[in-house]
Backbone atoms as SQL, in Angstrom:
CREATE TABLE atoms (id INTEGER PRIMARY KEY, chain TEXT, resi INTEGER, resn TEXT, atom TEXT, x REAL, y REAL, z REAL);
INSERT INTO atoms VALUES
  (1, 'A', 1, 'MET', 'N', -159.310, -125.738, -18.059),
  (2, 'A', 1, 'MET', 'CA', -158.137, -126.299, -18.863),
  (3, 'A', 1, 'MET', 'C', -159.199, -126.772, -20.084),
  (4, 'A', 2, 'ALA', 'N', -160.270, -127.761, -19.784),
  (5, 'A', 2, 'ALA', 'CA', -161.654, -128.399, -21.009),
  (6, 'A', 2, 'ALA', 'C', -162.320, -126.647, -21.877),
  (7, 'A', 3, 'SER', 'N', -162.447, -125.618, -21.078),
  (8, 'A', 3, 'SER', 'CA', -162.772, -124.621, -21.573),
  (9, 'A', 3, 'SER', 'C', -162.107, -123.622, -22.490),
  (10, 'A', 4, 'VAL', 'N', -160.725, -123.888, -22.274),
  (11, 'A', 4, 'VAL', 'CA', -159.742, -123.313, -23.337),
  (12, 'A', 4, 'VAL', 'C', -159.482, -124.280, -24.142),
  (13, 'A', 5, 'VAL', 'N', -159.454, -125.799, -24.397),
  (14, 'A', 5, 'VAL', 'CA', -159.000, -126.700, -25.095),
  (15, 'A', 5, 'VAL', 'C', -160.138, -127.152, -26.453),
  (16, 'A', 6, 'ALA', 'N', -161.441, -127.591, -25.389),
  (17, 'A', 6, 'ALA', 'CA', -161.792, -127.888, -26.136),
  (18, 'A', 6, 'ALA', 'C', -163.938, -127.446, -25.890),
  (19, 'A', 7, 'PRO', 'N', -163.719, -126.088, -25.999),
  (20, 'A', 7, 'PRO', 'CA', -164.563, -125.430, -25.562),
  (21, 'A', 7, 'PRO', 'C', -166.287, -126.026, -25.922),
  (22, 'A', 8, 'LYS', 'N', -166.555, -126.812, -27.052),
  (23, 'A', 8, 'LYS', 'CA', -167.765, -127.549, -27.284),
  (24, 'A', 8, 'LYS', 'C', -168.025, -128.271, -27.249),
  (25, 'A', 9, 'LEU', 'N', -167.363, -128.915, -26.470),
  (26, 'A', 9, 'LEU', 'CA', -167.004, -130.029, -25.319),
  (27, 'A', 9, 'LEU', 'C', -168.246, -130.163, -24.437),
  (28, 'A', 10, 'LEU', 'N', -168.254, -128.748, -23.528),
  (29, 'A', 10, 'LEU', 'CA', -168.867, -128.228, -23.018),
  (30, 'A', 10, 'LEU', 'C', -170.805, -127.961, -23.157),
  (31, 'A', 11, 'ASP', 'N', -170.778, -127.919, -24.136),
  (32, 'A', 11, 'ASP', 'CA', -171.945, -127.378, -24.826),
  (33, 'A', 11, 'ASP', 'C', -172.912, -128.604, -24.892),
  (34, 'A', 12, 'PHE', 'N', -172.207, -130.009, -24.530),
  (35, 'A', 12, 'PHE', 'CA', -173.441, -131.523, -24.905),
  (36, 'A', 12, 'PHE', 'C', -173.237, -131.791, -22.960),
  (37, 'A', 13, 'TYR', 'N', -175.099, -132.233, -23.402),
  (38, 'A', 13, 'TYR', 'CA', -175.973, -132.375, -22.038),
  (39, 'A', 13, 'TYR', 'C', -174.901, -133.708, -20.845),
  (40, 'A', 14, 'GLY', 'N', -174.626, -133.339, -19.518),
  (41, 'A', 14, 'GLY', 'CA', -173.685, -134.021, -18.803),
  (42, 'A', 14, 'GLY', 'C', -172.359, -134.151, -18.965),
  (43, 'A', 15, 'PHE', 'N', -171.926, -133.075, -19.994),
  (44, 'A', 15, 'PHE', 'CA', -170.174, -132.625, -19.747),
  (45, 'A', 15, 'PHE', 'C', -170.019, -131.408, -18.983),
  (46, 'A', 16, 'GLY', 'N', -169.097, -131.434, -18.022),
  (47, 'A', 16, 'GLY', 'CA', -168.958, -130.269, -17.132),
  (48, 'A', 16, 'GLY', 'C', -167.169, -130.090, -16.810),
  (49, 'A', 17, 'PRO', 'N', -167.083, -129.194, -16.591),
  (50, 'A', 17, 'PRO', 'CA', -165.267, -128.752, -16.461),
  (51, 'A', 17, 'PRO', 'C', -164.502, -130.508, -16.087),
  (52, 'A', 18, 'ASP', 'N', -165.317, -131.404, -15.073),
  (53, 'A', 18, 'ASP', 'CA', -164.310, -131.894, -14.583),
  (54, 'A', 18, 'ASP', 'C', -164.397, -133.467, -15.091),
  (55, 'A', 19, 'THR', 'N', -165.590, -133.652, -15.530),
  (56, 'A', 19, 'THR', 'CA', -165.603, -134.787, -17.087),
  (57, 'A', 19, 'THR', 'C', -164.330, -134.532, -18.006),
  (58, 'A', 20, 'ALA', 'N', -164.952, -133.645, -18.646),
  (59, 'A', 20, 'ALA', 'CA', -164.285, -133.039, -19.912),
  (60, 'A', 20, 'ALA', 'C', -162.666, -132.926, -19.626),
  (61, 'A', 21, 'ALA', 'N', -162.374, -132.423, -18.823),
  (62, 'A', 21, 'ALA', 'CA', -161.152, -132.296, -18.438),
  (63, 'A', 21, 'ALA', 'C', -160.753, -133.721, -18.041),
  (64, 'A', 22, 'ALA', 'N', -160.892, -134.743, -17.946),
  (65, 'A', 22, 'ALA', 'CA', -160.152, -136.084, -17.076),
  (66, 'A', 22, 'ALA', 'C', -160.414, -136.676, -18.410),
  (67, 'A', 23, 'LEU', 'N', -161.292, -136.344, -19.533),
  (68, 'A', 23, 'LEU', 'CA', -161.173, -137.129, -20.760),
  (69, 'A', 23, 'LEU', 'C', -160.536, -136.760, -21.844),
  (70, 'A', 24, 'LEU', 'N', -160.249, -135.314, -21.666),
  (71, 'A', 24, 'LEU', 'CA', -158.682, -134.575, -22.229),
  (72, 'A', 24, 'LEU', 'C', -157.696, -134.941, -21.732),
  (73, 'A', 25, 'ARG', 'N', -157.599, -135.867, -20.466),
  (74, 'A', 25, 'ARG', 'CA', -156.140, -136.073, -19.974),
  (75, 'A', 25, 'ARG', 'C', -155.997, -137.103, -20.179),
  (76, 'A', 26, 'ALA', 'N', -156.787, -138.265, -20.325),
  (77, 'A', 26, 'ALA', 'CA', -156.948, -139.110, -21.133),
  (78, 'A', 26, 'ALA', 'C', -155.860, -139.840, -22.251),
  (79, 'A', 27, 'THR', 'N', -156.690, -138.708, -23.159),
  (80, 'A', 27, 'THR', 'CA', -156.529, -138.707, -24.858),
  (81, 'A', 27, 'THR', 'C', -154.684, -138.360, -24.682),
  (82, 'A', 28, 'GLY', 'N', -154.321, -137.554, -23.777),
  (83, 'A', 28, 'GLY', 'CA', -152.724, -136.948, -23.821),
  (84, 'A', 28, 'GLY', 'C', -152.252, -136.050, -24.336),
  (85, 'A', 29, 'ASP', 'N', -151.036, -135.794, -24.399),
  (86, 'A', 29, 'ASP', 'CA', -150.411, -134.683, -25.559),
  (87, 'A', 29, 'ASP', 'C', -150.780, -135.493, -27.231),
  (88, 'A', 30, 'LYS', 'N', -150.634, -136.702, -27.384),
  (89, 'A', 30, 'LYS', 'CA', -151.033, -136.918, -28.880),
  (90, 'A', 30, 'LYS', 'C', -152.336, -137.610, -28.991),
  (91, 'A', 31, 'PRO', 'N', -153.076, -136.960, -29.435),
  (92, 'A', 31, 'PRO', 'CA', -154.588, -137.308, -29.929),
  (93, 'A', 31, 'PRO', 'C', -154.645, -137.881, -31.408),
  (94, 'A', 32, 'GLU', 'N', -153.850, -137.741, -32.137),
  (95, 'A', 32, 'GLU', 'CA', -153.739, -138.693, -33.138),
  (96, 'A', 32, 'GLU', 'C', -153.365, -140.408, -32.818),
  (97, 'A', 33, 'ARG', 'N', -153.431, -140.488, -31.459),
  (98, 'A', 33, 'ARG', 'CA', -153.435, -142.161, -31.183),
  (99, 'A', 33, 'ARG', 'C', -154.789, -142.507, -30.935),
  (100, 'A', 34, 'MET', 'N', -155.551, -141.434, -31.181),
  (101, 'A', 34, 'MET', 'CA', -157.252, -141.960, -31.187),
  (102, 'A', 34, 'MET', 'C', -157.562, -141.979, -32.636),
  (103, 'A', 35, 'VAL', 'N', -157.656, -143.322, -32.987),
  (104, 'A', 35, 'VAL', 'CA', -158.080, -143.464, -34.582),
  (105, 'A', 35, 'VAL', 'C', -159.286, -143.428, -34.609),
  (106, 'A', 36, 'GLY', 'N', -159.943, -143.828, -33.569),
  (107, 'A', 36, 'GLY', 'CA', -161.502, -144.049, -33.891),
  (108, 'A', 36, 'GLY', 'C', -162.235, -144.264, -32.490),
  (109, 'A', 37, 'GLU', 'N', -163.795, -144.956, -32.578),
  (110, 'A', 37, 'GLU', 'CA', -164.330, -144.706, -30.908),
  (111, 'A', 37, 'GLU', 'C', -163.688, -146.123, -30.596),
  (112, 'A', 38, 'ALA', 'N', -163.297, -147.051, -31.649),
  (113, 'A', 38, 'ALA', 'CA', -162.942, -148.521, -30.665),
  (114, 'A', 38, 'ALA', 'C', -161.700, -148.086, -29.604),
  (115, 'A', 39, 'SER', 'N', -160.648, -147.018, -29.795),
  (116, 'A', 39, 'SER', 'CA', -159.065, -146.730, -29.166),
  (117, 'A', 39, 'SER', 'C', -159.392, -146.190, -27.979),
  (118, 'A', 40, 'PHE', 'N', -161.020, -144.886, -27.965),
  (119, 'A', 40, 'PHE', 'CA', -161.143, -144.371, -27.320),
  (120, 'A', 40, 'PHE', 'C', -162.009, -145.265, -26.084),
  (121, 'A', 41, 'ALA', 'N', -163.012, -146.519, -26.645),
  (122, 'A', 41, 'ALA', 'CA', -163.344, -147.193, -25.900),
  (123, 'A', 41, 'ALA', 'C', -162.424, -147.714, -25.201),
  (124, 'A', 42, 'ALA', 'N', -161.401, -148.816, -25.842),
  (125, 'A', 42, 'ALA', 'CA', -160.517, -149.318, -24.952),
  (126, 'A', 42, 'ALA', 'C', -159.666, -148.966, -23.991),
  (127, 'A', 43, 'LEU', 'N', -159.337, -147.468, -23.974),
  (128, 'A', 43, 'LEU', 'CA', -158.750, -146.410, -23.235),
  (129, 'A', 43, 'LEU', 'C', -159.553, -146.243, -21.862),
  (130, 'A', 44, 'CYS', 'N', -160.728, -146.283, -22.103),
  (131, 'A', 44, 'CYS', 'CA', -162.075, -145.787, -20.803),
  (132, 'A', 44, 'CYS', 'C', -162.272, -147.469, -20.444),
  (133, 'A', 45, 'GLY', 'N', -161.675, -148.545, -21.214),
  (134, 'A', 45, 'GLY', 'CA', -162.139, -149.654, -20.149),
  (135, 'A', 45, 'GLY', 'C', -163.628, -150.182, -20.776),
  (136, 'A', 46, 'VAL', 'N', -164.427, -149.608, -21.944),
  (137, 'A', 46, 'VAL', 'CA', -165.998, -150.334, -21.827),
  (138, 'A', 46, 'VAL', 'C', -165.729, -151.333, -23.048),
  (139, 'A', 47, 'SER', 'N', -164.407, -151.196, -23.670),
  (140, 'A', 47, 'SER', 'CA', -164.590, -152.250, -25.276),
  (141, 'A', 47, 'SER', 'C', -163.877, -153.691, -24.471),
  (142, 'A', 48, 'LEU', 'N', -164.511, -154.983, -25.183),
  (143, 'A', 48, 'LEU', 'CA', -164.489, -155.705, -25.259),
  (144, 'A', 48, 'LEU', 'C', -163.054, -156.918, -25.463),
  (145, 'A', 49, 'VAL', 'N', -162.830, -158.040, -24.290),
  (146, 'A', 49, 'VAL', 'CA', -161.179, -158.680, -24.646),
  (147, 'A', 49, 'VAL', 'C', -161.628, -160.189, -24.518),
  (148, 'A', 50, 'GLN', 'N', -160.842, -160.448, -25.812),
  (149, 'A', 50, 'GLN', 'CA', -161.346, -162.049, -25.889),
  (150, 'A', 50, 'GLN', 'C', -160.479, -162.431, -24.782),
  (151, 'A', 51, 'ALA', 'N', -161.422, -163.722, -23.801),
  (152, 'A', 51, 'ALA', 'CA', -160.665, -164.352, -22.847),
  (153, 'A', 51, 'ALA', 'C', -161.352, -165.634, -23.424),
  (154, 'A', 52, 'SER', 'N', -161.280, -166.341, -24.369),
  (155, 'A', 52, 'SER', 'CA', -161.728, -168.149, -25.030),
  (156, 'A', 52, 'SER', 'C', -160.109, -168.667, -24.528),
  (157, 'A', 53, 'SER', 'N', -160.977, -169.719, -24.134),
  (158, 'A', 53, 'SER', 'CA', -159.798, -170.707, -24.181),
  (159, 'A', 53, 'SER', 'C', -160.375, -172.369, -24.512),
  (160, 'A', 54, 'GLY', 'N', -160.064, -172.719, -25.629),
  (161, 'A', 54, 'GLY', 'CA', -160.400, -174.081, -26.080),
  (162, 'A', 54, 'GLY', 'C', -161.323, -173.722, -27.461),
  (163, 'A', 55, 'LYS', 'N', -162.460, -174.669, -26.935),
  (164, 'A', 55, 'LYS', 'CA', -163.701, -174.458, -27.510),
  (165, 'A', 55, 'LYS', 'C', -164.352, -173.325, -27.018),
  (166, 'A', 56, 'THR', 'N', -164.296, -172.406, -26.110),
  (167, 'A', 56, 'THR', 'CA', -165.057, -172.169, -24.678),
  (168, 'A', 56, 'THR', 'C', -164.938, -170.638, -25.508),
  (169, 'A', 57, 'GLN', 'N', -166.312, -169.866, -25.941),
  (170, 'A', 57, 'GLN', 'CA', -165.385, -168.564, -26.334),
  (171, 'A', 57, 'GLN', 'C', -166.402, -167.324, -25.277),
  (172, 'A', 58, 'ARG', 'N', -164.966, -167.312, -25.516),
  (173, 'A', 58, 'ARG', 'CA', -165.875, -165.542, -23.944),
  (174, 'A', 58, 'ARG', 'C', -165.729, -164.329, -24.153),
  (175, 'A', 59, 'ARG', 'N', -165.389, -163.305, -23.796),
  (176, 'A', 59, 'ARG', 'CA', -165.510, -162.097, -23.878),
  (177, 'A', 59, 'ARG', 'C', -165.553, -161.404, -22.388),
  (178, 'A', 60, 'ARG', 'N', -164.615, -160.244, -22.397),
  (179, 'A', 60, 'ARG', 'CA', -164.779, -160.067, -20.558),
  (180, 'A', 60, 'ARG', 'C', -164.332, -158.316, -20.881),
  (181, 'A', 61, 'LEU', 'N', -164.931, -157.493, -19.715),
  (182, 'A', 61, 'LEU', 'CA', -164.387, -155.654, -20.247),
  (183, 'A', 61, 'LEU', 'C', -162.714, -155.826, -19.935),
  (184, 'A', 62, 'ASN', 'N', -162.082, -155.007, -20.823),
  (185, 'A', 62, 'ASN', 'CA', -160.681, -154.694, -20.678),
  (186, 'A', 62, 'ASN', 'C', -160.260, -153.681, -19.425),
  (187, 'A', 63, 'ARG', 'N', -159.647, -154.448, -18.598),
  (188, 'A', 63, 'ARG', 'CA', -159.225, -154.141, -17.364),
  (189, 'A', 63, 'ARG', 'C', -158.295, -152.965, -16.979),
  (190, 'A', 64, 'GLY', 'N', -157.130, -153.020, -18.047),
  (191, 'A', 64, 'GLY', 'CA', -156.013, -152.063, -17.831),
  (192, 'A', 64, 'GLY', 'C', -156.570, -150.745, -18.889),
  (193, 'A', 65, 'VAL', 'N', -156.933, -150.024, -17.762),
  (194, 'A', 65, 'VAL', 'CA', -158.029, -148.561, -18.776),
  (195, 'A', 65, 'VAL', 'C', -156.907, -147.494, -17.876),
  (196, 'A', 66, 'ASP', 'N', -157.473, -146.481, -18.081),
  (197, 'A', 66, 'ASP', 'CA', -157.641, -145.079, -17.583),
  (198, 'A', 66, 'ASP', 'C', -158.164, -144.853, -16.658),
  (199, 'A', 67, 'ARG', 'N', -158.367, -145.297, -15.354),
  (200, 'A', 67, 'ARG', 'CA', -159.741, -145.404, -14.491),
  (201, 'A', 67, 'ARG', 'C', -160.327, -143.984, -14.307),
  (202, 'A', 68, 'GLN', 'N', -159.628, -142.995, -14.274),
  (203, 'A', 68, 'GLN', 'CA', -160.410, -141.654, -14.346),
  (204, 'A', 68, 'GLN', 'C', -161.123, -141.296, -15.210),
  (205, 'A', 69, 'ALA', 'N', -160.648, -141.285, -16.508),
  (206, 'A', 69, 'ALA', 'CA', -161.240, -141.332, -17.783),
  (207, 'A', 69, 'ALA', 'C', -162.866, -142.429, -17.515),
  (208, 'A', 70, 'SER', 'N', -162.663, -143.434, -16.869),
  (209, 'A', 70, 'SER', 'CA', -163.846, -144.725, -17.047),
  (210, 'A', 70, 'SER', 'C', -164.769, -143.935, -16.220),
  (211, 'A', 71, 'CYS', 'N', -164.273, -143.691, -15.064),
  (212, 'A', 71, 'CYS', 'CA', -165.212, -143.374, -13.859),
  (213, 'A', 71, 'CYS', 'C', -165.677, -141.826, -14.635),
  (214, 'A', 72, 'ALA', 'N', -165.690, -140.707, -15.453),
  (215, 'A', 72, 'ALA', 'CA', -165.981, -139.597, -16.524),
  (216, 'A', 72, 'ALA', 'C', -166.840, -140.016, -17.157),
  (217, 'A', 73, 'LEU', 'N', -166.643, -141.496, -17.865),
  (218, 'A', 73, 'LEU', 'CA', -167.594, -141.453, -18.919),
  (219, 'A', 73, 'LEU', 'C', -168.491, -142.074, -18.068),
  (220, 'A', 74, 'TYR', 'N', -168.766, -142.875, -17.500),
  (221, 'A', 74, 'TYR', 'CA', -169.881, -143.218, -16.081),
  (222, 'A', 74, 'TYR', 'C', -170.889, -142.403, -15.597),
  (223, 'A', 75, 'THR', 'N', -170.162, -140.995, -14.984),
  (224, 'A', 75, 'THR', 'CA', -171.288, -140.043, -15.019),
  (225, 'A', 75, 'THR', 'C', -171.566, -139.389, -16.143),
  (226, 'A', 76, 'ILE', 'N', -171.220, -139.454, -17.299),
  (227, 'A', 76, 'ILE', 'CA', -171.517, -138.653, -18.375),
  (228, 'A', 76, 'ILE', 'C', -173.151, -139.111, -18.911),
  (229, 'A', 77, 'VAL', 'N', -172.720, -141.101, -19.085),
  (230, 'A', 77, 'VAL', 'CA', -173.516, -141.498, -19.237),
  (231, 'A', 77, 'VAL', 'C', -174.972, -141.359, -17.687),
  (232, 'A', 78, 'LEU', 'N', -174.406, -141.617, -16.921),
  (233, 'A', 78, 'LEU', 'CA', -175.447, -141.218, -15.886),
  (234, 'A', 78, 'LEU', 'C', -176.143, -140.158, -15.818),
  (235, 'A', 79, 'ALA', 'N', -175.525, -138.784, -15.919),
  (236, 'A', 79, 'ALA', 'CA', -176.421, -137.181, -16.441),
  (237, 'A', 79, 'ALA', 'C', -177.123, -137.531, -17.626),
  (238, 'A', 80, 'ARG', 'N', -176.891, -138.309, -18.287),
  (239, 'A', 80, 'ARG', 'CA', -177.777, -138.580, -19.966),
  (240, 'A', 80, 'ARG', 'C', -178.331, -139.218, -19.655),
  (241, 'A', 81, 'PHE', 'N', -178.588, -140.074, -18.971),
  (242, 'A', 81, 'PHE', 'CA', -179.450, -141.072, -19.234),
  (243, 'A', 81, 'PHE', 'C', -181.330, -140.340, -18.026),
  (244, 'A', 82, 'ARG', 'N', -180.606, -139.431, -17.424),
  (245, 'A', 82, 'ARG', 'CA', -181.406, -138.717, -16.463),
  (246, 'A', 82, 'ARG', 'C', -182.062, -137.504, -17.642);
């Protein structure tokens, strides 16, 4: 699927057919909803969410995510670090 929809995605180091397909599936049928890097980061669960209470300012990782996209992104990052 990834080689048909986005063939140039497979040219990047760390992107295989499975990880590219998982990320493309995460964007869904409406890729225009991804208005930038921040919305894609929120979808994959790597963005921070405010978890403040009173005077305490905290942030945590977003938990309402697409877990397959998060796993694919993690796999790509590990491959690129090597």
